N, C-alpha and C positions, 0 to 999 in steps of 0.2 A: 766546743769549747764553747762557753757560755760569756760574752761581754758585757758588763752590765749597763754600762755608757750608751747600746744597744736596745737596753728596755727600756717602757714604757709602765708605770707604776696603777694598777688599780687598788678599790678600795672594793670587799667583802664584806656584808653579813651572814657571818653563820651561826647555826644554834649554838649556846653554852657546850655539851656534851661534844658535841664534832669538832669544838675549836679544843678545848680537854684532849681529845685524845691525841689531833695533831701537835700539839706542846708536849707530850708526851713522846710520840715518835721520833721528834724532831730531837726531845733531849737524850731521847735514846739511842737513837742515830747518830749524833754529833750535828748533826745539818739542823739547817734552821725550816722552820715554815714554811717560808716562802721557796726554797727549796724543794721542797715535800710537793706541796702543791701543782709549782711547776711540772713535778717529773706525772704527777698524776693527770695533769690536762694533756701534755704532750703522750702518757702511755693507753689515752681516750680512745677508740676506734673511729678512726674518718667515716670508713662507713655504716654506720648507728643507723643510718636513717630518723627519717622522719617521723614524728609519736603516733601517725599514725600510720604507719609502715608496723612499725613495733607494736602494734595494739590491733591495729586489723583483724588478727585474728580471734582479737574477743571481743567485734562485734556479733551481736544479735548472742551470742549464749547467756545471758540472763532475764530469767525469767521475769512475769511482769505483764504489766498492762500495753492493751497492744496500741490505744490512743496516744498522742502526743500528751506526753506536758502540757498543761496547763494551769495558769494560774486566778483564779477569780477574783482575788483586794481587788477594791476599784484604781487602787494607783500605778496598774501595772495594763490595765484594759486599754486600747488599743482602737484609736477614735478616727 
């Protein structure tokens, strides 16, 4: 059981489409948007790993130039 007095509030900004989906799901389920978000956060896997771990198999999988990226514009040059 979750006790409301033990909670800390936060504010997040969501794209309009996601906010609409959450409101609709909350309406259909009879629960609050906050309850849905809490459930989804708690259901997220703890062992997902870092972004590097999740995408390391993609490294080097794209064709392209072998040289490093450069930008010749003067405001980006090192002195």
